[in-house]
N, C-alpha and C positions, 0 to 999 in steps of 0.2 A: 954740677953736671951728673946726669944719671949714668951709672955704670952700664957697660955694654952687656946685653943679655944674650947668651948663646943657647940656641935650641938644643935640648938634650933628648935623645930618643930613649926614654925609659922603657924597659921591657918588664912589665909586671904581670905575673900569672899566679904564682903560688901565694903571694901576699895580697891578692885582690880581695879576698874575703877575710878581713881581720877578725871577725867574730869567731871563725873556726879556730884561729890561733889563740883567741881568748879562752875558748873551751879547752884547747890543748893545755894551756898553762894551769887552769883551774883543776883539770883532771890530774895533771902531773903533781900538783901540790897536795891534793887530797887523796890521791891514790885509789880512787873509787868512783865509778860512774854514778853509783847511787848517791854518794855524798855530794858529788859535783852537781848532780841534777837538783838536789835540794838547795844547794848554795845559789845556783843560778835561777831558781824558781822555774825549772824546766822539767822535762821528763827524761828518764833513762834511755828510752828507745830513740828519741830525737838526738840526744848526745851521741849515742852509738852510731847513728847514721852519719852525723856530721864528722865524727872521728874517722869512720871508714872512708868517707869522701876525701878527707884531707890526706889520708895515707895513700889513696889512689892517685891523687894529684902529685904527691911527692915521689911516688914510685918506690916507697920503702916503708917498712913498719916503724912506727914511732913508739908504740907501746907493746909490751908483752902482757898477755892476759894470764892471770894467775887465779888460783882458787880464792885468794883473799882480796882480789881487785885487779888493778893494773899497775905496771911499773914501766918507766921509760927504758927504751932500748938504748944501745950505745949511741946511735944516731940522734935519738930524742934528747939524750943527755947533752950531746955536743951542741945542739942548736937551742937548747932551752934558754940560756942567758941572752942570746941574740933576739929571740922571740919576745922575751920580757922587755928588752930595750926598745924593740920596734913598737910594742904596744904602749909603752910610756911616751914615746915620741908622738904617736898618734893621739894619745890622750891630751898631751900638751897642745898639739895643733888644734884639736877640737875645742879646748878651753880658750885658746886665743881667738878662734873664730867666734865663739860665743861672746867673748868680751867685746869683740868688734861690733857684733850685732847689738849688744846692749849699750855700748858707749862709742859712737862714731868718733873718728879722729880726722884731722886734716885742717888746712887753712881755707877759709872762705872770705872772699872780698865782696863787700857790698857797697854800692854807691847811692847817695841820696842828696836831695836838696838841703840847704842849710837850715831852713826854719824848723825842721823836725829831726834832722839827721843826728845831731849830737845827743839829744835826749834819747833817741831810739837806740843808738850805739851803746850808750851807757846801760840802758835797761837790758838790751840783748846780752851784753857781756855778763851782767849779774845773773841773768836767767840761765845761760849756758854753763856757768861755773857750778851750778847745783848738780846737774846730772849729765853734762857732756864736757868735762874738763879737758878732754883731748882735742877739742875744737878751738882753733885760734882764729882771731878776727883781724881783718884789715878794712878800715873805713876810708872811703874816698868821697869828697864833697864837691858837687859841681852843679851846673845847670842841665837842662834837659838834653841839649846837644852834646855836651860832654859825656853824660851818662849813657846816651845812645851809642856814642863812639866806643866807650869802654866796654859796653856789653858786646858790641860787634866784633872787637878784636880780642876779646877774652880777658882783658885786664880786670874786669869786674864779673863776678859770678851772678850777682843779683843787683837789680837796679830799681829804685823807687823814684817816681817822677810825678810831676803835675801835668795833667792834660786838660784841655778846655773844649775839645770836641765832644759831640754826643756819642760817637762810636770810637772805642779804643782800637789802636793798632793790633794786628794779629799777634798772638802770643803774650799779650798783656791782660791782666785781670784787675778789676777794681778793688781797692781797699776801702775807700770811703769817698763820699762827695761832700765838699766843704764850701761854705760861703766865703766871699772876699769882703774885706773890711777896708774902709778908708781910715788910715792911721794918721793922727795928728799929735801935736804937743799937748802937754797937760793943760795949757791955757787956751787951747783952740775951741771956740764956741761950736763949730760945726760938728766935730767928733764927740762933743759932749752928749749929743743925742743918740738914741738907740739905733736910728736908721737915717741914711742920707740918700737923696735921690741922685741917680747917676748924672742927671743934667746939672747938678750943683758942682760937679767937678770942673766945669768950664773955667771958673775964675781962680783956680788954685795953681800953685807951682809944685811940680812933682819931682821926686827922686825915684827913678825906676831902673830896672835892669836894662843894659844896652841891647839894641837890636842885633840880630834877630832873637826874639823872645816871644813865647806864646801869649803870656799875660799882656805884654805891650801891644802885640798885634790885636788881641781881643779887645782891649780898651780903645785902641785907635779906631777899630772897625765900628764899635758901638757908638763912639763919639761922632764919626762921620755920618752915621745913619740919623743922628739927631741934629747935626748941623754945626758941630764945633770940632776943635782939635784938642788933644791932650797936651797941655804945656809942660814940657820936661826941662827942668833947670839943671839937672845933674843925672848922669848915668853911672851906675855901679852894680856889680854883681855881689858885692859884700853886704850881707844882711846886717852886720854890726855897724858899718858905715851908714847904711840906709837909715837905721833907727837913730843913729847919732845926729844925722842931718835933720831928721824930723823933730827930735827932742830939743836941739839947740839952735837950729837955724830957721825954724818955722816952715820947712817944706812939708809936703804930704807924700804918702806912699800908699800902696795897696797890698795887703797881706792877709793871709788866713789868721783867724783869731788865736790859734794855738801858738803862733810864733811871737806873740806880744803879751801873753798873759802875765808873765813875770814883770814886764815893764809897766803894765797897767796897774798891777798890784802895788808896785813900788812908787807909783805916782809920776812916772816919767812920760808915759804916753797915754793916749785915749784912742778908742776905736769905735767906729760906727758902721753897721752893716749896710752895704751898697744895695739899693733896690731900684726897680723900675728903669732899666732891667737889672737884675742881679748878675753878678759874675761868678758862675759856678766853676769850681775846680774839682776835677776827679783825680784822686791820688791812686796811681796804678803801680803794679809790680811786674817786673819781667825778669826772666832768667836767661843768661847768655846761651845762645844757640850754638856758639862756636865750640863749646866744651861738652855740652849736654849735662844735665843735672846728676851729680853724684849723690850717693846716699847722704853724705854730710851736707851738701848744698841743699838737698830736699829738706833735711831737718831744720837748717837755719832759715830757709824760706818760710817754713811753716811757723816757726817762732816769730819771725818778722811780721808775718801776716797778722797774727794774734796781737802782738805788741803794738803795731802801727794802728790797727783798728781801735785798740783800747785808748791810745793817746788821742786819736782824731775824733772818735765818736763821743768820748767822755767830755769833749769840749762843747 
């Protein structure tokens, strides 16, 4: 729970220009306007004007002018240590602000679909550890509907989703467009080919995400246009289970190629690009409107944009 913050009516006048007090300290330490001007890389007349202005604001003399230079008055001596402390506090505040600008801090939650999310989260973590170690991550995995809900209520700061329409919703931007592949077991003759006609899907048994789902709706709409229906034997939103049912039970599914590359390399699955018509997926990114993008969220979204594109486009 955040501590209650009480408004404080600070009245600041004499300390509003800290540079004049910096001049005050340097002049007092060096005992000479000439030496102080050389130290500050300024000129004596400017320092003299600044000192006179400071004394007018204070309403009292801070220095006695002597033939040998200047010396603090009794009042100047009394406040000298407090002024030094004030300047040190200001210097520490300035440094902390600079540190914040250079290295953002805070927690950022991003949500993504399963076929790329884990890889993306691992790469993002490694990337941020190098130059933004003050940023902590929370990763949430879900389908499009869940990610949209998390963005709407602020549980997620950033969301990465699949879209199948030609025009993205407002406030989303495209990361990449990817093809959909028919995925089968290692012994499946259909997916041993480089491409498969969409019409050839009519005689297969599928494991697909449960409705409502944009991929499912797109496939069913395309099938109706050709004159058949997509035979779904099992529904699941688990990518792991989906691939297991394909590899071990002879079912088929439809996925982007990046989600099965390791399975193909290990000889568990095969994949053939769907054509005539193809099923295009647009990977999009959105930032929660309920919070507004903080500087840290903006940093993470930029890194996610670059990393996601490298993962998707390199495939």
